[in-house]
C-alpha positions in Angstrom: -67.8 -53.7 56.0 -67.4 -50.0 55.2 -64.3 -49.6 57.4 -62.7 -52.5 55.7 -63.4 -51.0 52.3 -61.9 -47.7 53.2 -58.9 -49.4 54.6 -58.3 -51.1 51.2 -58.9 -47.9 49.2 -56.5 -45.9 51.4 -54.0 -48.7 51.4 -54.1 -48.8 47.6 -53.8 -45.0 47.4 -50.8 -45.1 49.8 -49.1 -47.7 47.7 -49.8 -45.8 44.5 -48.5 -42.6 46.1 -45.3 -44.3 47.3 -44.8 -45.8 43.9 -45.3 -42.4 42.3 -42.9 -40.8 44.7 -40.4 -43.6 44.0 -40.8 -43.1 40.3 -40.4 -39.3 40.7 -37.3 -39.8 42.8 -35.8 -42.2 40.3 -36.6 -39.7 37.4 -35.0 -36.9 39.3 -32.0 -39.1 40.2 -31.4 -40.4 36.7 -32.7 -37.5 34.5 -30.2 -35.9 32.1 -28.5 -32.9 33.8 -27.2 -29.8 32.1 -23.4 -29.8 31.6 -22.8 -26.6 33.6 -19.3 -27.5 34.7 -18.3 -27.9 31.0 -19.8 -24.5 30.3 -17.8 -22.9 33.2 -14.6 -24.6 32.0 -15.2 -23.5 28.4 -15.7 -19.9 29.6 -12.5 -20.0 31.5 -10.4 -21.4 28.6 -11.9 -19.0 26.1 -11.1 -16.1 28.4 -7.5 -17.2 28.6 -7.3 -17.6 24.9 -8.8 -14.2 24.3 -6.2 -12.6 26.7 -3.5 -14.3 24.6 -5.0 -12.7 21.5 -6.0 -16.1 20.0 -8.7 -14.3 18.0 -5.8 -12.6 16.2 -3.1 -15.3 16.1 -5.3 -18.5 15.9 -8.6 -17.1 14.5 -9.8 -20.3 12.9 -9.7 -22.3 16.2 -11.0 -19.4 18.3 -13.9 -18.7 16.0 -14.8 -22.4 15.9 -14.8 -22.3 19.8 -17.1 -19.3 19.8 -19.4 -20.9 17.3 -19.7 -24.2 19.1 -20.2 -22.5 22.4 -23.0 -20.3 20.9 -24.9 -23.3 19.6 -24.3 -25.3 22.8 -25.9 -22.5 24.8 -28.8 -22.3 22.4 -29.3 -26.1 22.8 -29.0 -25.8 26.6 -31.8 -23.2 26.7 -34.0 -25.3 24.4 -33.7 -28.3 26.6 -34.4 -26.3 29.8 -37.7 -25.2 28.3 -38.9 -28.8 28.2 -40.5 -30.8 31.0 -37.7 -32.0 33.2 -38.1 -35.7 32.3 -38.0 -34.9 28.6 -34.7 -33.1 28.7 -31.7 -34.4 26.8 -28.5 -32.4 27.1 -26.3 -34.8 25.0 -26.2 -32.4 22.0 -25.4 -29.4 24.2 -22.6 -31.4 26.0 -21.2 -32.5 22.6 -21.1 -28.9 21.4 -19.6 -27.4 24.5 -16.9 -30.1 24.7 -16.0 -29.3 21.1 -15.8 -25.7 22.0 -13.4 -26.5 24.9 -11.2 -28.5 22.5 -11.1 -25.7 20.0 -10.4 -23.1 22.7 -7.5 -25.2 24.0 -6.2 -25.6 20.4 -6.5 -21.8 19.9 -4.6 -21.1 23.1 -1.8 -23.6 22.3 -1.4 -22.4 18.7 -1.4 -18.8 19.8 2.3 -18.8 20.9 3.7 -20.2 17.7 1.4 -18.3 15.4 2.1 -15.1 17.4 5.8 -15.3 16.5 5.0 -16.1 12.9 2.5 -13.3 12.5 4.7 -10.8 14.2 7.5 -11.7 11.8 5.0 -11.4 8.9 3.7 -8.1 10.2 7.2 -6.6 10.6 8.2 -7.8 7.1 5.1 -6.3 5.5 5.5 -3.0 7.3 9.1 -2.9 6.2 8.1 -3.4 2.6 5.5 -0.7 2.9 8.0 1.7 4.5 10.3 1.1 1.5 7.5 1.9 -0.9 6.8 5.1 1.0 10.5 6.0 1.0 10.5 5.4 -2.7 7.4 7.6 -3.0 9.1 10.5 -1.1 12.4 10.0 -3.0 10.9 9.7 -6.4 7.0 9.6 -6.7 6.7 12.9 -4.8 8.1 14.6 -7.9 5.7 13.0 -10.3 2.7 15.1 -11.5 0.1 12.8 -10.0 -3.6 13.3 -9.4 -4.6 14.7 -6.0 -6.4 11.5 -5.1 -3.3 9.5 -5.8 -1.2 11.7 -3.5 -4.0 11.3 -0.8 -3.8 7.5 -1.1 -0.1 7.6 -0.5 -0.4 10.0 2.5 -3.3 7.9 4.0 -1.2 4.8 3.5 1.8 6.5 5.3 -0.4 7.5 8.2 -2.0 4.0 8.5 1.5 2.4 8.6 2.6 4.7 11.3 -0.6 4.0 13.3 -0.1 0.3 12.8 3.4 0.4 14.2 2.3 2.4 17.2 -0.5 -0.1 17.9 2.0 -3.0 17.5 4.4 -1.5 20.0 1.5 -1.1 22.5 0.5 -4.7 22.0 -2.8 -3.9 20.3 -2.3 -6.5 17.5 -5.8 -6.4 16.2 -5.6 -2.6 15.5 -2.0 -3.0 14.2 -3.2 -5.6 11.6 -6.3 -3.5 10.7 -4.3 -0.4 10.2 -1.7 -2.3 8.2 -4.3 -3.7 5.9 -5.8 -0.3 5.4 -2.4 1.2 4.5 -1.7 -1.7 2.1 -4.9 -1.2 0.3 -4.5 2.6 -0.2 -0.8 2.3 -1.2 -1.8 -0.5 -3.6 -4.4 1.8 -5.3 -1.8 4.6 -5.7 0.9 2.2 -6.9 -1.3 0.7 -9.6 -2.1 4.1 -11.1 1.5 5.3 -10.9 2.9 2.0 -12.4 0.4 2.1 -15.3 1.4 5.7 -16.0 5.1 5.0 -15.8 4.8 1.9 -17.9 3.3 3.9 -20.8 6.0 6.6 -20.3 8.8 4.1 -20.3 7.8 2.7 -23.7 10.4 5.2 -25.0 13.2 3.9 -22.9 15.2 2.1 -25.7 15.2 5.4 -27.6 16.4 7.3 -24.5 19.2 4.8 -24.1 20.5 5.4 -27.6 20.4 9.1 -27.1 22.4 9.0 -23.9 24.9 6.5 -25.3 25.4 8.7 -28.4 25.8 11.9 -26.3 28.4 10.2 -24.0 30.2 8.9 -27.1 30.2 12.5 -28.6 31.8 13.8 -25.4 34.5 11.1 -25.5 35.2 11.6 -29.2 35.4 15.4 -29.0 37.0 15.5 -25.6 34.5 18.0 -24.5 31.6 18.6 -22.1 28.1 17.2 -22.7 25.0 17.3 -20.5 22.5 14.5 -20.0 19.3 15.5 -18.2 17.3 12.8 -16.4 13.7 13.9 -15.8 12.7 11.1 -13.4 15.8 11.6 -11.2 15.6 15.3 -11.6 19.3 15.3 -12.3 21.7 16.8 -14.8 24.7 14.6 -15.5 27.7 16.5 -16.9 30.2 14.4 -18.9 33.8 15.3 -19.9 35.7 13.1 -22.3 33.0 10.5 -22.0 33.2 10.3 -18.2 30.8 11.5 -15.5 32.2 14.8 -14.2 29.4 16.4 -12.1 25.8 16.0 -11.0 23.2 18.8 -10.6 19.7 18.9 -9.2 17.3 20.3 -11.7 13.7 21.4 -12.0 11.3 21.3 -14.9 7.9 22.5 -16.2 5.1 21.3 -13.9 3.8 18.9 -16.6 7.2 17.4 -17.2 6.3 13.7 -17.7 6.2 13.1 -21.5 7.5 15.1 -24.4 6.6 18.7 -25.0 3.8 18.9 -27.6 2.9 22.6 -28.0 3.4 26.1 -26.7 2.0 26.7 -23.3 1.7 23.0 -22.1 4.3 23.6 -19.4 6.2 20.5 -20.5 9.9 20.1 -20.8 10.9 18.7 -24.2 12.8 15.4 -24.7 15.4 15.0 -27.3 19.0 15.6 -28.4 19.7 19.3 -28.5 22.7 21.7 -28.3 23.4 25.1 -26.7 22.5 27.8 -29.3 23.2 30.9 -27.2 24.5 31.9 -23.8 23.0 35.0 -22.0 24.2 36.6 -18.8 21.3 39.0 -18.6 18.5 36.5 -18.8 15.3 37.1 -16.9 16.2 34.0 -14.9 19.8 35.0 -14.0 22.1 33.3 -16.5 20.6 31.1 -19.3 21.6 28.9 -22.2 19.1 28.6 -25.1 18.6 25.2 -26.6 17.7 24.5 -30.3 14.2 23.5 -29.5 12.3 22.7 -31.7 14.7 20.5 -33.7 13.8 18.6 -36.8 12.4 15.6 -34.9 10.3 17.9 -32.7 8.8 19.6 -35.8 8.0 16.2 -37.4 6.3 15.0 -34.2 4.4 18.3 -33.9 3.1 18.0 -37.5 2.0 14.4 -37.0 0.1 15.3 -33.9 -1.6 18.2 -35.6 -2.7 15.9 -38.4 -4.1 13.3 -36.0 -6.0 16.0 -34.1 -4.0 15.6 -30.8 -3.0 19.3 -30.9 -5.5 22.1 -31.4 -4.8 24.2 -34.5 -4.6 27.3 -32.4 -1.5 25.9 -30.6 2.0 26.6 -32.0 5.0 24.4 -31.4 6.6 26.7 -28.9 10.3 27.6 -28.3 12.7 29.5 -26.0 13.6 26.4 -24.0 16.5 27.3 -21.8 18.7 26.0 -19.1 18.6 28.8 -16.6 19.1 30.0 -13.0 16.6 30.9 -10.2 16.1 27.2 -9.4 16.3 25.5 -6.1 12.6 25.9 -5.3 12.1 22.2 -4.6 9.2 22.0 -7.1 8.7 21.9 -10.8 7.7 25.4 -11.7 9.1 26.5 -15.1 7.2 26.9 -18.3 9.2 24.0 -19.9 12.8 25.1 -19.2 15.4 23.4 -17.0 16.3 25.3 -13.9 19.2 25.2 -11.5 20.3 27.3 -8.5 22.2 30.4 -9.4 25.4 28.9 -7.9 25.1 25.7 -10.1 24.2 27.6 -13.2 27.4 29.6 -12.8 29.4 26.4 -12.8 27.5 24.9 -15.8 27.6 28.2 -17.7 31.4 28.3 -17.4 31.7 24.7 -18.7 29.2 24.4 -21.6 29.9 26.3 -24.8 27.7 27.2 -27.8 27.3 23.9 -29.6 27.7 21.7 -26.5 25.4 18.7 -26.6 22.4 18.6 -24.2 20.2 15.5 -24.2 17.0 15.4 -22.2 15.4 12.0 -21.5 12.7 10.6 -19.3 15.1 8.3 -17.5 18.7 7.0 -17.7 17.7 3.7 -15.9 15.0 1.2 -16.7 11.6 1.2 -14.9 12.3 -2.1 -13.2 15.6 -0.9 -11.9 14.0 2.3 -10.7 11.1 0.6 -8.9 13.4 -2.0 -7.3 
């Protein structure tokens, strides 16, 4: 009896064990498996895309690939922490397949975008170089704040570093340096343009002065001098036609009209030569009739409005003289030329010759463009 009982028990246990093993085998065979091949494939494609600089030339696709891969890996890890028969890798597979598609799109788009972005990069650097050339041809002479000059110099250095990186194939650094340069040059441009816009509010008046001076030269068949502060040029006219150009230097605070004695500003207005001196402290010199009636009226109005301290006089002794050619604005308000050029001008201008000093002979838009 007992042996029969034990046979039945062991038989039942054997069957149960076999069924359990069968179930276990079936679970192992049919359980959800991690998509490791997809992860490997995704890594390979993203590596190729990275080598092609897809992060620079197709950033939206590449970043989407990175994001999907990141969340796919997180989901893979989460499922692996569960009991094996509870694991479900469908979400991880969906994310990693999306990452593969985005990486492939990034790689494919890279070639086309690369050419487009290279063209854009070269165009933008060319524009910045033109601005910097304009600065060195023109803005360098403006009495700007130290920080504004630093912004231009930093911008110039950034553009140079950007071009060097571009030539070496480091497009990420090239774009970063380009953007840094653009920002700093933009800060400087904004300040300079605002300053110049205010200054050029007098342009229509300057135009009339210049036209009248040239007309006087034509009518009297004589010499007349027009001085352009922005261009740092003196234009000599004879019989109403341009005869000669001269490089000139001014007082260090030359932007704007002279307001009072000691402001180191060169006056703006229509003047004439009052006296010629060969024994000037600055080689040869021609004294102008500053202050004229308009200067006196402006000075009086500024005094009344409190713009000028009562202790400040109107000033005088504004000359066109020698000792120039220093390459900077250094006078106390006079106009300086080299000794060689003042010899020429001294011989051509006479007492009574018209001398007109303006901020600019061309409009601000023409100047900036």
